[in-house]
Chimera marker file (.cmm) of the C-alpha trace (Angstrom):
<marker_set name="trace">
<marker id="1" x="93.006" y="95.117" z="68.855" r="1" g="1" b="0" radius="0.5"/>
<marker id="2" x="92.523" y="98.786" z="69.715" r="1" g="1" b="0" radius="0.5"/>
<marker id="3" x="95.298" y="101.281" z="69.027" r="1" g="1" b="0" radius="0.5"/>
<marker id="4" x="95.826" y="101.582" z="72.779" r="1" g="1" b="0" radius="0.5"/>
<marker id="5" x="96.595" y="97.843" z="72.930" r="1" g="1" b="0" radius="0.5"/>
<marker id="6" x="99.359" y="97.961" z="70.319" r="1" g="1" b="0" radius="0.5"/>
<marker id="7" x="102.726" y="97.544" z="72.056" r="1" g="1" b="0" radius="0.5"/>
<marker id="8" x="105.142" y="100.474" z="71.779" r="1" g="1" b="0" radius="0.5"/>
<marker id="9" x="108.582" y="99.129" z="70.903" r="1" g="1" b="0" radius="0.5"/>
<marker id="10" x="111.734" y="100.631" z="72.361" r="1" g="1" b="0" radius="0.5"/>
<marker id="11" x="112.771" y="102.201" z="69.033" r="1" g="1" b="0" radius="0.5"/>
<marker id="12" x="109.394" y="103.966" z="68.798" r="1" g="1" b="0" radius="0.5"/>
<marker id="13" x="109.177" y="105.038" z="72.440" r="1" g="1" b="0" radius="0.5"/>
<marker id="14" x="109.498" y="108.572" z="73.762" r="1" g="1" b="0" radius="0.5"/>
<marker id="15" x="112.492" y="109.503" z="75.903" r="1" g="1" b="0" radius="0.5"/>
<marker id="16" x="110.272" y="109.298" z="79.011" r="1" g="1" b="0" radius="0.5"/>
<marker id="17" x="109.087" y="105.783" z="78.124" r="1" g="1" b="0" radius="0.5"/>
<marker id="18" x="112.605" y="104.649" z="77.208" r="1" g="1" b="0" radius="0.5"/>
<marker id="19" x="113.783" y="105.723" z="80.672" r="1" g="1" b="0" radius="0.5"/>
<marker id="20" x="111.215" y="103.384" z="82.264" r="1" g="1" b="0" radius="0.5"/>
<marker id="21" x="112.066" y="100.591" z="79.810" r="1" g="1" b="0" radius="0.5"/>
<marker id="22" x="115.764" y="101.043" z="80.673" r="1" g="1" b="0" radius="0.5"/>
<marker id="23" x="114.979" y="100.784" z="84.392" r="1" g="1" b="0" radius="0.5"/>
<marker id="24" x="112.886" y="97.656" z="83.839" r="1" g="1" b="0" radius="0.5"/>
<marker id="25" x="115.711" y="96.003" z="81.892" r="1" g="1" b="0" radius="0.5"/>
<marker id="26" x="118.355" y="97.040" z="84.437" r="1" g="1" b="0" radius="0.5"/>
<marker id="27" x="116.265" y="95.919" z="87.414" r="1" g="1" b="0" radius="0.5"/>
<marker id="28" x="115.369" y="92.600" z="85.817" r="1" g="1" b="0" radius="0.5"/>
<marker id="29" x="118.811" y="92.094" z="84.270" r="1" g="1" b="0" radius="0.5"/>
<marker id="30" x="117.352" y="91.489" z="80.809" r="1" g="1" b="0" radius="0.5"/>
<marker id="31" x="117.396" y="93.038" z="77.357" r="1" g="1" b="0" radius="0.5"/>
<marker id="32" x="113.661" y="92.499" z="76.827" r="1" g="1" b="0" radius="0.5"/>
<marker id="33" x="110.470" y="94.409" z="77.695" r="1" g="1" b="0" radius="0.5"/>
<marker id="34" x="107.250" y="92.423" z="77.829" r="1" g="1" b="0" radius="0.5"/>
<marker id="35" x="103.995" y="93.563" z="76.253" r="1" g="1" b="0" radius="0.5"/>
<marker id="36" x="102.383" y="94.601" z="79.547" r="1" g="1" b="0" radius="0.5"/>
<marker id="37" x="104.812" y="97.517" z="79.796" r="1" g="1" b="0" radius="0.5"/>
<marker id="38" x="104.776" y="98.214" z="76.067" r="1" g="1" b="0" radius="0.5"/>
<marker id="39" x="101.004" y="98.653" z="76.084" r="1" g="1" b="0" radius="0.5"/>
<marker id="40" x="101.011" y="100.763" z="79.254" r="1" g="1" b="0" radius="0.5"/>
<marker id="41" x="103.541" y="102.997" z="77.475" r="1" g="1" b="0" radius="0.5"/>
<marker id="42" x="100.640" y="104.713" z="75.689" r="1" g="1" b="0" radius="0.5"/>
<marker id="43" x="100.203" y="106.549" z="79.016" r="1" g="1" b="0" radius="0.5"/>
<marker id="44" x="103.715" y="107.298" z="80.311" r="1" g="1" b="0" radius="0.5"/>
<marker id="45" x="102.472" y="108.454" z="83.728" r="1" g="1" b="0" radius="0.5"/>
<marker id="46" x="100.641" y="105.161" z="84.278" r="1" g="1" b="0" radius="0.5"/>
<marker id="47" x="103.649" y="103.204" z="82.999" r="1" g="1" b="0" radius="0.5"/>
<marker id="48" x="105.962" y="104.983" z="85.429" r="1" g="1" b="0" radius="0.5"/>
<marker id="49" x="103.548" y="104.601" z="88.378" r="1" g="1" b="0" radius="0.5"/>
<marker id="50" x="102.844" y="100.911" z="87.751" r="1" g="1" b="0" radius="0.5"/>
<marker id="51" x="106.535" y="100.100" z="87.347" r="1" g="1" b="0" radius="0.5"/>
<marker id="52" x="107.311" y="101.900" z="90.628" r="1" g="1" b="0" radius="0.5"/>
<marker id="53" x="104.545" y="99.879" z="92.338" r="1" g="1" b="0" radius="0.5"/>
<marker id="54" x="105.794" y="96.587" z="90.911" r="1" g="1" b="0" radius="0.5"/>
<marker id="55" x="109.383" y="97.339" z="91.904" r="1" g="1" b="0" radius="0.5"/>
<marker id="56" x="108.299" y="98.138" z="95.457" r="1" g="1" b="0" radius="0.5"/>
<marker id="57" x="105.745" y="95.383" z="96.061" r="1" g="1" b="0" radius="0.5"/>
<marker id="58" x="107.502" y="92.531" z="94.265" r="1" g="1" b="0" radius="0.5"/>
<marker id="59" x="110.942" y="93.268" z="95.761" r="1" g="1" b="0" radius="0.5"/>
<marker id="60" x="112.224" y="90.870" z="98.409" r="1" g="1" b="0" radius="0.5"/>
<marker id="61" x="110.678" y="91.624" z="101.774" r="1" g="1" b="0" radius="0.5"/>
<marker id="62" x="108.878" y="89.759" z="104.519" r="1" g="1" b="0" radius="0.5"/>
<marker id="63" x="107.626" y="87.419" z="101.776" r="1" g="1" b="0" radius="0.5"/>
<marker id="64" x="110.200" y="85.799" z="99.517" r="1" g="1" b="0" radius="0.5"/>
<marker id="65" x="109.991" y="86.446" z="95.738" r="1" g="1" b="0" radius="0.5"/>
<marker id="66" x="108.660" y="82.934" z="94.948" r="1" g="1" b="0" radius="0.5"/>
<marker id="67" x="105.800" y="83.308" z="97.433" r="1" g="1" b="0" radius="0.5"/>
<marker id="68" x="104.892" y="86.663" z="95.887" r="1" g="1" b="0" radius="0.5"/>
<marker id="69" x="104.788" y="85.068" z="92.420" r="1" g="1" b="0" radius="0.5"/>
<marker id="70" x="102.571" y="82.232" z="93.699" r="1" g="1" b="0" radius="0.5"/>
<marker id="71" x="100.165" y="84.726" z="95.268" r="1" g="1" b="0" radius="0.5"/>
<marker id="72" x="100.140" y="86.689" z="92.024" r="1" g="1" b="0" radius="0.5"/>
<marker id="73" x="99.275" y="83.517" z="90.084" r="1" g="1" b="0" radius="0.5"/>
<marker id="74" x="96.459" y="82.686" z="92.514" r="1" g="1" b="0" radius="0.5"/>
<marker id="75" x="94.881" y="86.129" z="92.221" r="1" g="1" b="0" radius="0.5"/>
<marker id="76" x="95.346" y="86.098" z="88.438" r="1" g="1" b="0" radius="0.5"/>
<marker id="77" x="93.628" y="82.707" z="88.120" r="1" g="1" b="0" radius="0.5"/>
<marker id="78" x="90.733" y="83.924" z="90.251" r="1" g="1" b="0" radius="0.5"/>
<marker id="79" x="90.478" y="87.129" z="88.181" r="1" g="1" b="0" radius="0.5"/>
<marker id="80" x="90.819" y="85.230" z="84.895" r="1" g="1" b="0" radius="0.5"/>
<marker id="81" x="93.836" y="87.213" z="83.664" r="1" g="1" b="0" radius="0.5"/>
<marker id="82" x="95.523" y="84.924" z="81.126" r="1" g="1" b="0" radius="0.5"/>
<marker id="83" x="98.359" y="87.390" z="80.570" r="1" g="1" b="0" radius="0.5"/>
<marker id="84" x="99.232" y="87.607" z="84.268" r="1" g="1" b="0" radius="0.5"/>
<marker id="85" x="98.908" y="83.840" z="84.748" r="1" g="1" b="0" radius="0.5"/>
<marker id="86" x="101.459" y="83.315" z="81.967" r="1" g="1" b="0" radius="0.5"/>
<marker id="87" x="103.764" y="86.135" z="83.032" r="1" g="1" b="0" radius="0.5"/>
<marker id="88" x="103.883" y="85.268" z="86.725" r="1" g="1" b="0" radius="0.5"/>
<marker id="89" x="103.888" y="81.545" z="85.978" r="1" g="1" b="0" radius="0.5"/>
<marker id="90" x="107.094" y="82.159" z="84.036" r="1" g="1" b="0" radius="0.5"/>
<marker id="91" x="108.375" y="84.299" z="86.901" r="1" g="1" b="0" radius="0.5"/>
<marker id="92" x="107.661" y="81.589" z="89.463" r="1" g="1" b="0" radius="0.5"/>
<marker id="93" x="109.272" y="78.947" z="87.246" r="1" g="1" b="0" radius="0.5"/>
<marker id="94" x="112.372" y="81.141" z="86.914" r="1" g="1" b="0" radius="0.5"/>
<marker id="95" x="112.454" y="81.371" z="90.710" r="1" g="1" b="0" radius="0.5"/>
<marker id="96" x="112.338" y="77.573" z="91.033" r="1" g="1" b="0" radius="0.5"/>
<marker id="97" x="108.674" y="76.547" z="90.988" r="1" g="1" b="0" radius="0.5"/>
<marker id="98" x="108.460" y="72.863" z="90.087" r="1" g="1" b="0" radius="0.5"/>
<marker id="99" x="105.625" y="71.194" z="88.146" r="1" g="1" b="0" radius="0.5"/>
<marker id="100" x="104.535" y="69.520" z="91.401" r="1" g="1" b="0" radius="0.5"/>
<marker id="101" x="104.375" y="72.892" z="93.168" r="1" g="1" b="0" radius="0.5"/>
<marker id="102" x="102.379" y="74.336" z="90.277" r="1" g="1" b="0" radius="0.5"/>
<marker id="103" x="99.903" y="71.440" z="90.409" r="1" g="1" b="0" radius="0.5"/>
<marker id="104" x="99.522" y="71.839" z="94.167" r="1" g="1" b="0" radius="0.5"/>
<marker id="105" x="99.081" y="75.606" z="93.801" r="1" g="1" b="0" radius="0.5"/>
<marker id="106" x="96.250" y="75.065" z="91.303" r="1" g="1" b="0" radius="0.5"/>
<marker id="107" x="94.608" y="72.560" z="93.666" r="1" g="1" b="0" radius="0.5"/>
<marker id="108" x="94.720" y="75.101" z="96.503" r="1" g="1" b="0" radius="0.5"/>
<marker id="109" x="93.340" y="77.856" z="94.231" r="1" g="1" b="0" radius="0.5"/>
<marker id="110" x="90.473" y="75.585" z="93.159" r="1" g="1" b="0" radius="0.5"/>
<marker id="111" x="89.719" y="74.534" z="96.729" r="1" g="1" b="0" radius="0.5"/>
<marker id="112" x="89.818" y="78.110" z="98.038" r="1" g="1" b="0" radius="0.5"/>
<marker id="113" x="87.460" y="79.303" z="95.308" r="1" g="1" b="0" radius="0.5"/>
<marker id="114" x="85.041" y="76.460" z="96.013" r="1" g="1" b="0" radius="0.5"/>
<marker id="115" x="85.002" y="76.861" z="99.799" r="1" g="1" b="0" radius="0.5"/>
<marker id="116" x="84.812" y="80.671" z="99.473" r="1" g="1" b="0" radius="0.5"/>
<marker id="117" x="81.667" y="80.315" z="97.366" r="1" g="1" b="0" radius="0.5"/>
<marker id="118" x="80.031" y="78.090" z="99.994" r="1" g="1" b="0" radius="0.5"/>
<marker id="119" x="80.934" y="80.521" z="102.784" r="1" g="1" b="0" radius="0.5"/>
<marker id="120" x="79.575" y="83.484" z="100.806" r="1" g="1" b="0" radius="0.5"/>
<marker id="121" x="76.433" y="81.710" z="99.596" r="1" g="1" b="0" radius="0.5"/>
<marker id="122" x="75.573" y="80.424" z="103.067" r="1" g="1" b="0" radius="0.5"/>
<marker id="123" x="76.544" y="83.709" z="104.758" r="1" g="1" b="0" radius="0.5"/>
<marker id="124" x="78.450" y="81.768" z="107.404" r="1" g="1" b="0" radius="0.5"/>
<marker id="125" x="79.087" y="83.565" z="110.688" r="1" g="1" b="0" radius="0.5"/>
<marker id="126" x="82.781" y="84.043" z="111.478" r="1" g="1" b="0" radius="0.5"/>
<marker id="127" x="83.941" y="82.019" z="114.482" r="1" g="1" b="0" radius="0.5"/>
<marker id="128" x="84.972" y="84.156" z="117.464" r="1" g="1" b="0" radius="0.5"/>
<marker id="129" x="88.346" y="82.332" z="117.555" r="1" g="1" b="0" radius="0.5"/>
<marker id="130" x="89.105" y="83.700" z="114.064" r="1" g="1" b="0" radius="0.5"/>
<marker id="131" x="88.597" y="87.329" z="115.096" r="1" g="1" b="0" radius="0.5"/>
<link id1="1" id2="2" r="1" g="1" b="0" radius="0.2"/>
<link id1="2" id2="3" r="1" g="1" b="0" radius="0.2"/>
<link id1="3" id2="4" r="1" g="1" b="0" radius="0.2"/>
<link id1="4" id2="5" r="1" g="1" b="0" radius="0.2"/>
<link id1="5" id2="6" r="1" g="1" b="0" radius="0.2"/>
<link id1="6" id2="7" r="1" g="1" b="0" radius="0.2"/>
<link id1="7" id2="8" r="1" g="1" b="0" radius="0.2"/>
<link id1="8" id2="9" r="1" g="1" b="0" radius="0.2"/>
<link id1="9" id2="10" r="1" g="1" b="0" radius="0.2"/>
<link id1="10" id2="11" r="1" g="1" b="0" radius="0.2"/>
<link id1="11" id2="12" r="1" g="1" b="0" radius="0.2"/>
<link id1="12" id2="13" r="1" g="1" b="0" radius="0.2"/>
<link id1="13" id2="14" r="1" g="1" b="0" radius="0.2"/>
<link id1="14" id2="15" r="1" g="1" b="0" radius="0.2"/>
<link id1="15" id2="16" r="1" g="1" b="0" radius="0.2"/>
<link id1="16" id2="17" r="1" g="1" b="0" radius="0.2"/>
<link id1="17" id2="18" r="1" g="1" b="0" radius="0.2"/>
<link id1="18" id2="19" r="1" g="1" b="0" radius="0.2"/>
<link id1="19" id2="20" r="1" g="1" b="0" radius="0.2"/>
<link id1="20" id2="21" r="1" g="1" b="0" radius="0.2"/>
<link id1="21" id2="22" r="1" g="1" b="0" radius="0.2"/>
<link id1="22" id2="23" r="1" g="1" b="0" radius="0.2"/>
<link id1="23" id2="24" r="1" g="1" b="0" radius="0.2"/>
<link id1="24" id2="25" r="1" g="1" b="0" radius="0.2"/>
<link id1="25" id2="26" r="1" g="1" b="0" radius="0.2"/>
<link id1="26" id2="27" r="1" g="1" b="0" radius="0.2"/>
<link id1="27" id2="28" r="1" g="1" b="0" radius="0.2"/>
<link id1="28" id2="29" r="1" g="1" b="0" radius="0.2"/>
<link id1="29" id2="30" r="1" g="1" b="0" radius="0.2"/>
<link id1="30" id2="31" r="1" g="1" b="0" radius="0.2"/>
<link id1="31" id2="32" r="1" g="1" b="0" radius="0.2"/>
<link id1="32" id2="33" r="1" g="1" b="0" radius="0.2"/>
<link id1="33" id2="34" r="1" g="1" b="0" radius="0.2"/>
<link id1="34" id2="35" r="1" g="1" b="0" radius="0.2"/>
<link id1="35" id2="36" r="1" g="1" b="0" radius="0.2"/>
<link id1="36" id2="37" r="1" g="1" b="0" radius="0.2"/>
<link id1="37" id2="38" r="1" g="1" b="0" radius="0.2"/>
<link id1="38" id2="39" r="1" g="1" b="0" radius="0.2"/>
<link id1="39" id2="40" r="1" g="1" b="0" radius="0.2"/>
<link id1="40" id2="41" r="1" g="1" b="0" radius="0.2"/>
<link id1="41" id2="42" r="1" g="1" b="0" radius="0.2"/>
<link id1="42" id2="43" r="1" g="1" b="0" radius="0.2"/>
<link id1="43" id2="44" r="1" g="1" b="0" radius="0.2"/>
<link id1="44" id2="45" r="1" g="1" b="0" radius="0.2"/>
<link id1="45" id2="46" r="1" g="1" b="0" radius="0.2"/>
<link id1="46" id2="47" r="1" g="1" b="0" radius="0.2"/>
<link id1="47" id2="48" r="1" g="1" b="0" radius="0.2"/>
<link id1="48" id2="49" r="1" g="1" b="0" radius="0.2"/>
<link id1="49" id2="50" r="1" g="1" b="0" radius="0.2"/>
<link id1="50" id2="51" r="1" g="1" b="0" radius="0.2"/>
<link id1="51" id2="52" r="1" g="1" b="0" radius="0.2"/>
<link id1="52" id2="53" r="1" g="1" b="0" radius="0.2"/>
<link id1="53" id2="54" r="1" g="1" b="0" radius="0.2"/>
<link id1="54" id2="55" r="1" g="1" b="0" radius="0.2"/>
<link id1="55" id2="56" r="1" g="1" b="0" radius="0.2"/>
<link id1="56" id2="57" r="1" g="1" b="0" radius="0.2"/>
<link id1="57" id2="58" r="1" g="1" b="0" radius="0.2"/>
<link id1="58" id2="59" r="1" g="1" b="0" radius="0.2"/>
<link id1="59" id2="60" r="1" g="1" b="0" radius="0.2"/>
<link id1="60" id2="61" r="1" g="1" b="0" radius="0.2"/>
<link id1="61" id2="62" r="1" g="1" b="0" radius="0.2"/>
<link id1="62" id2="63" r="1" g="1" b="0" radius="0.2"/>
<link id1="63" id2="64" r="1" g="1" b="0" radius="0.2"/>
<link id1="64" id2="65" r="1" g="1" b="0" radius="0.2"/>
<link id1="65" id2="66" r="1" g="1" b="0" radius="0.2"/>
<link id1="66" id2="67" r="1" g="1" b="0" radius="0.2"/>
<link id1="67" id2="68" r="1" g="1" b="0" radius="0.2"/>
<link id1="68" id2="69" r="1" g="1" b="0" radius="0.2"/>
<link id1="69" id2="70" r="1" g="1" b="0" radius="0.2"/>
<link id1="70" id2="71" r="1" g="1" b="0" radius="0.2"/>
<link id1="71" id2="72" r="1" g="1" b="0" radius="0.2"/>
<link id1="72" id2="73" r="1" g="1" b="0" radius="0.2"/>
<link id1="73" id2="74" r="1" g="1" b="0" radius="0.2"/>
<link id1="74" id2="75" r="1" g="1" b="0" radius="0.2"/>
<link id1="75" id2="76" r="1" g="1" b="0" radius="0.2"/>
<link id1="76" id2="77" r="1" g="1" b="0" radius="0.2"/>
<link id1="77" id2="78" r="1" g="1" b="0" radius="0.2"/>
<link id1="78" id2="79" r="1" g="1" b="0" radius="0.2"/>
<link id1="79" id2="80" r="1" g="1" b="0" radius="0.2"/>
<link id1="80" id2="81" r="1" g="1" b="0" radius="0.2"/>
<link id1="81" id2="82" r="1" g="1" b="0" radius="0.2"/>
<link id1="82" id2="83" r="1" g="1" b="0" radius="0.2"/>
<link id1="83" id2="84" r="1" g="1" b="0" radius="0.2"/>
<link id1="84" id2="85" r="1" g="1" b="0" radius="0.2"/>
<link id1="85" id2="86" r="1" g="1" b="0" radius="0.2"/>
<link id1="86" id2="87" r="1" g="1" b="0" radius="0.2"/>
<link id1="87" id2="88" r="1" g="1" b="0" radius="0.2"/>
<link id1="88" id2="89" r="1" g="1" b="0" radius="0.2"/>
<link id1="89" id2="90" r="1" g="1" b="0" radius="0.2"/>
<link id1="90" id2="91" r="1" g="1" b="0" radius="0.2"/>
<link id1="91" id2="92" r="1" g="1" b="0" radius="0.2"/>
<link id1="92" id2="93" r="1" g="1" b="0" radius="0.2"/>
<link id1="93" id2="94" r="1" g="1" b="0" radius="0.2"/>
<link id1="94" id2="95" r="1" g="1" b="0" radius="0.2"/>
<link id1="95" id2="96" r="1" g="1" b="0" radius="0.2"/>
<link id1="96" id2="97" r="1" g="1" b="0" radius="0.2"/>
<link id1="97" id2="98" r="1" g="1" b="0" radius="0.2"/>
<link id1="98" id2="99" r="1" g="1" b="0" radius="0.2"/>
<link id1="99" id2="100" r="1" g="1" b="0" radius="0.2"/>
<link id1="100" id2="101" r="1" g="1" b="0" radius="0.2"/>
<link id1="101" id2="102" r="1" g="1" b="0" radius="0.2"/>
<link id1="102" id2="103" r="1" g="1" b="0" radius="0.2"/>
<link id1="103" id2="104" r="1" g="1" b="0" radius="0.2"/>
<link id1="104" id2="105" r="1" g="1" b="0" radius="0.2"/>
<link id1="105" id2="106" r="1" g="1" b="0" radius="0.2"/>
<link id1="106" id2="107" r="1" g="1" b="0" radius="0.2"/>
<link id1="107" id2="108" r="1" g="1" b="0" radius="0.2"/>
<link id1="108" id2="109" r="1" g="1" b="0" radius="0.2"/>
<link id1="109" id2="110" r="1" g="1" b="0" radius="0.2"/>
<link id1="110" id2="111" r="1" g="1" b="0" radius="0.2"/>
<link id1="111" id2="112" r="1" g="1" b="0" radius="0.2"/>
<link id1="112" id2="113" r="1" g="1" b="0" radius="0.2"/>
<link id1="113" id2="114" r="1" g="1" b="0" radius="0.2"/>
<link id1="114" id2="115" r="1" g="1" b="0" radius="0.2"/>
<link id1="115" id2="116" r="1" g="1" b="0" radius="0.2"/>
<link id1="116" id2="117" r="1" g="1" b="0" radius="0.2"/>
<link id1="117" id2="118" r="1" g="1" b="0" radius="0.2"/>
<link id1="118" id2="119" r="1" g="1" b="0" radius="0.2"/>
<link id1="119" id2="120" r="1" g="1" b="0" radius="0.2"/>
<link id1="120" id2="121" r="1" g="1" b="0" radius="0.2"/>
<link id1="121" id2="122" r="1" g="1" b="0" radius="0.2"/>
<link id1="122" id2="123" r="1" g="1" b="0" radius="0.2"/>
<link id1="123" id2="124" r="1" g="1" b="0" radius="0.2"/>
<link id1="124" id2="125" r="1" g="1" b="0" radius="0.2"/>
<link id1="125" id2="126" r="1" g="1" b="0" radius="0.2"/>
<link id1="126" id2="127" r="1" g="1" b="0" radius="0.2"/>
<link id1="127" id2="128" r="1" g="1" b="0" radius="0.2"/>
<link id1="128" id2="129" r="1" g="1" b="0" radius="0.2"/>
<link id1="129" id2="130" r="1" g="1" b="0" radius="0.2"/>
<link id1="130" id2="131" r="1" g="1" b="0" radius="0.2"/>
</marker_set>
């Protein structure tokens, strides 16, 4: 593990990083900071920017929080990000995702990846009705 990948714990964090950690804990109503944020803390500007993005994009909006978590899982599976699959899988479970929903989500992800590959490989023309 590189030095940049070593998590920075709250007790060892700068005042600037602690302020972001405090906001994360207050927003999420928890006393815990996960390693994603602790590793980003090596670059406080990136930590602050990413947290602001997450707070904005993942907040309730036109899409409900569970749907956002499911989308995040789907993209993470496709990108092969084990950390994000675990993190957002836990988030979706906390928001009520059942084992049956998880199984169905994985089936849809697998199907979409398979059909996408056919469409790309065969360079299929897009139907006018879809435009």
